[in-house]
N, C-alpha and C positions, 0 to 999 in steps of 0.2 A: 422295776418300773420304767416301761415302753416311754422313749421321747416320741415326738411325732416329725415327719421330717419339717413340717413348719418351724419347729420347735428350733432344730438346726439346724436351718436356713438364717434366722433370727441369731442364734447362736455365733454362725458363721461372720454376719452382718457386724456384729459388734464386734467380735475382733478384728474385725478387717479395719474398722473405724477406729480402734484403738491404736492398735500397729501404725494405722496413719499419722494420727495426732501426736502419737509418742516420737515418731521418725521426723517430722517437721518442727515440734520443740526441739527436739537436741538438736536439729541442726541450727536453728535458731542460735541456741546456747554456744555450737561449736563456732559458729560465726561470730558472735560476740566476743568469745575466749581468743577466738585466731586473730580477732581484730585489736583487743585490749593488748593482748600477747608482744604482738609487734609494737604497739602504738609505744606500749611503756618502756620498752626496750631504750627509748630513746635518750630517756632522763639520768643523769648520773654518770654522762657519757661528755668526753673533751670535743667541743667542734672543729676540732684539728682532723684535715684529711686525713685519712688512713693512708700509713707507711710514711709518713713526715714527722717533721721534730724541729720546735722551736728551739733554738740553743742561744745561749748569751755567755759571754767572759765568765768564767768562775770566779771571778772578783767582785762582779755585779752584785749589789746588796738588793735589790729586786726580787721577791722569791716567788710572786705570783698577780700577773696582771686579768684581768676579763675580756673576753672578745670583741669587745665594741673597741676597746683602748687598743689590741692588735689590729683591727682593723684602721682605725685612726696610724698608728705608726706607718702600716704599707701605704697607706694612704697621703703620709708628708702630713696628715695636721697635728699627729704628735710629733716633735724634733728634738727635746731634750728630757733623759733619764728622771731630770729634778720634776718634770711633771707626773711621775710614775710614782714618786716619793724615792727617788738614787741621787746618787752626784749629778753634781750640775756636771752634763757630758753629754755632747749630741749622739743622736743614734744617728748609728750607719747600719740601713737596711743590705742585708745580701742574701741573694738567693743561690741556687749552684750554678746557673747561668752566669751570674755575672761573675764569677772566678778569671774567665779573658780580660776584664779590664784592669786584672792587678796581676797576673802570669802571662808571658808570655807560652807559645805553643810547646815549645823545647823544654820551660820549666815545667812543663803537664806531664810530660812524658809521651813518648811514642802512641799509646793507645789510654794517653790518661788515666794510667796507674799511680799518678801521684796526686790526683787532685785532691783525696779527702787529707794528704800531708801538706798541703798545700794550706786546703783550709782550716786547719788547726794550726799553723803558722798565721792564719790573718785572724784567727779569732785570739789570738796570742797576745799579738803585738796591737789587736785593734779594742781597749777597753770597751767600748759605746756600741760594737758590734750587735745585733741581731738578726741570728742566721735562719729560714728557713729551709730545710736539706732534708734527705732523704731516709729512713732511719738506720738504715745500711751504712752510711757513712760515720753518724755519730757512732756505731759500733765498734768504728775505728779507733785503737787506742790513738793515734793523731789528735781525734778532734774528740774525743770522750777525756782525757788528758787535760784538756784544755777551755772547755767548757760544757755546761750543764746545762740540762734540759728545763729551762723554762716555765712551769706549771701554768696550766688555764686553768680559768675557773669552770666547773661543768655546768651542762644544762641541767637547770631546775623547770620546775612546773612555772615558777614565777617569771620568770625570765624568759620561757617558752609563750605566755600568755601576754606579757605587756611589753616585749620585742617589738620595737616600731620599724624591723626593716626584715624583708623576707629575702635571702639570697641565699640560699641553699649547698648552690654549687662554686661559690666564692672562693678565692684562694687568699691568703693560707689558711682564714677559718671563714665555717659556714656562717652567717646570718639569719637564724631561726627565729623571727621575732613573728607571730601570728597576730598580734592585732589589726595590721592593717586589713588582714583576711576577715575576721572578725566582723569587724565593723564595718566594711563595703558588704558583705555577706545580710544581716541586718540593717542597714542603709539600702541596700535593693529592695528587701523584703518589706520595708517600713512602706517605702515608698509604692511599691507593688500593690498592698494591701490597701492604703490611703486612698487609690483609685481604685480598684476594683470592691470595695467593699459596697459606697454608695450605690455603684450602677448595679451591683451583683442585688441587692438589696430591693432598690424600686422594681428591676427585674421578676425578682420573688413577689412583690407583692401584687404587682401587675400579674404575675400569672394565675396566682392563689385567690386573690380577691376582686379583679376588674373582669381579666378576658376571662370571653366567653369560653364554651367548649375546640367549637371550632380554630378560634384564634390558638390555643391553648394546645393542640395538636400538631400546629405547624411549628410552632417554637421548640416547643420541647425536644422534638428530635434534633433542632439545628443545635441547639444547647446541647443535646448529647455529642452530635458530631464533632463538636469544640475539644470535647476531653479526649476526642481518639484521634485528634490530630498528631503525627510526629514533632516533637520541640523542635527538630533542624527544619523542619516547614517553618515554625514560629522564627525560625531563628534568623532563615533567608529573607521572610516578610521584615522584620525588623530591621536586615543590614538594609536592604533594598529602598525600603520605604520610610521605618521611622526615623534612623539615623541619620541621613541627608534633611529631614525635615527638622531634625533638633538643632542640627549644624546652621542653619540657614535662619532658622526663626530666631536663637538665640548670638546667634554671629561668632558662634564657636571654630575656633581651627579644624576640630575633628567631634562629629555626630556622636559617639562611642561612648556614651556617660553610663553614670547610675541610674538616669533618669530615662532611659533608651531600655535600659535595663529592665526598669519599676513598671514601662509600660508593658511589653513582651509577658513579662509575667504576673500583670494584673489581667489580661485579655488570659491568660494559661490558667490563672486561678477563679475567673467568671464559671466554669460550669460546675464546680464543688459549690461556692458561694451560694448559687444561685438554688442548686438543688438541695441542700440541707434546711436552707432559708425558706423554701416553698413547703418542705416537708416539714420542719416545725411552726409556718404559720398556718397547717391545715391544719392541725392539732387542737385549735382554737376553738372551745366549746361553741358550738351554734346558736346556744341559750346565752352565752354570754354576750354574743352579737346583737341579738334580738333584743335584749333587756337594754342594749343600748340606745338601738334604735327607739325603740320604744319610750325609752325618755327623752328623745327630741333630738339624740345629738345624729347629723349626717352620717354619711359614709367616711368621709377621709376622717372625721374627727373620730368615729368609732376606731377606724386601722390606727389613729395615731395614739388613742387614750384608752385603747382595749388589747386589740390585737397585736401591737409590736410589746406592749409591757409583758403579754402572758409568755409570748413565746423569746423575749430576750435572751435567755440560756442558749436557747439553739440556735439565732443567729450565731450570738459569741463562738458559740463551737464550730459555726461555719468558717466565721474570720479566722481564728485558730489554725481551722484545717487548711483554710486558704495560703495564713501565713508557712505553713508547714508544705504546703504544696511548693511557694515559692521559694523556700530557705533550700531543699534538695534539688531544685531543678540547674542543670549540667549546661546540655549545649546550648540551647539559647541565650544562656546570661552570658556562655564563653565566647558568642558571636558579637555581640553588641555591646558591650559593657569596657572595650579597651585592653583588658587584663596589666592594670599598671597596680604593682602591689605597693601601695602609698595610702597613707590613713586621708579616708575624703572629706572634705570640709563643704562642699556643697554636693547638689545632688546633679550640676552639670560638670562633674570630674569624672576622670575615667577612675573605674572602681575593678579590682578580682573578688571574687567570692571561694568561698573552701571548696566546694566541687568544681567550680572551674577550674581552681589549681591543682585538684587529685586527679584530672581525665587531663590537663595541658603536660602534665610533668611527669606523671607514673611510669609512663614509657620511656622516658629518658633517665629515669633512677636507676644506678645499680640495684639488682636485687642483694637485701642486705646489707646495704650502706647506711649511712647519716641520713643520707639526701630520704631514700626508699623508707623510713622509719620515720621520720619526721612529717611526709604523707601521711602514715596510718595514722600518725598522732592527730593531724589532721580529721581522719575519720572519725576518732574518737570522740572530740569535739562537737564534728556535726553530726555523730550518734545522739550524743549527749544532750544536745540543742533540739533534736527530735522525738526524743523520750521525751524531756519536759514538756514539751506543746503537745506529745499523744494523753501524758498524766493529767495537762491541764484541760483537756480536750473529754475526757474520763470525770472530774471531778466537775465540772459544768454540766454536764451529759445527766451525773446522780443526781443534782440540784435540781437539775429539769424536770426528774420523773421525780421525785421527792415532789417538788411541788403541784405535779399535774397528781400525784396521790392523795 
């Protein structure tokens, strides 16, 4: 059977489309696998700087301590082993550089070759000591026979999500608590949607139900232009205009706050909210609006009682997509929110978001290190939040289609 050239051409096109869709799907899957493969490596690891050990006297009864406890020890907030379940003995903090406080240069040797021996002597005669030293020193018999490694609690998903301090480069132990970053992201995004949704919905209603064709033809390109402006330009606008205004109006020491980020993100989310809401409003059947007007309702009553209830699922989808736009934004937020990784209590405080943290720190993180994996874990959290938002949009959109049918 002879196959026509037209059919051959169609088969080629179908094959190209199949290959394109397959490659795209596989690429997305590989990105997700890579993201979670790197991020999940963070857990069940000790948050201690690589190549170092925490060593105590071999007779010290304390078997394990937490990350926060170790930080409090080195910050002098915990000063006695009794607070950690040990004997009543003062905690003596020791770093390798402190060796010169205990021994002279002559006692340390010409090339410091006697440092491990001196550290071992110090551990032996100081029961309350806690040392932060290089692993190569601990492997020396002079130290390993007098001291032992103090195990630290490993990083878990719970501690990672509920931790309140983000200091991934802190010594001797990294503080990897992402709660301030999650709350900062949600705080800024919520403020943005509360600002953008009323304005965006009002604009959509005006364009769909009130404005004439001439006005609509002018507004539509302007709104679409807002969507095409680079985020760094919005960041400059916020830094020069919004931040000083907030500082002046509220009498703050600095204007780089969550409110500044919310205002900028609200402006950036407006095109999405307006476009989707207008499309949803336009799907309202003309017969429903005419029936409402025929029963004596005026134009505003028809919009309020007929149009908005009918297309509420589309408006909800617009709001959720607007939130998604705000959550994933990086550069503009990085420039105007102050980048303080602290739990926010008001919208007038500096915050730091997850995307801004990844953008600011990824270039400084050593590849394959603890900090590097922690940033990938942040990317996993951001991916899950965005996926949840997309699923929510799909659910709302399907309900909208079912209602239309």
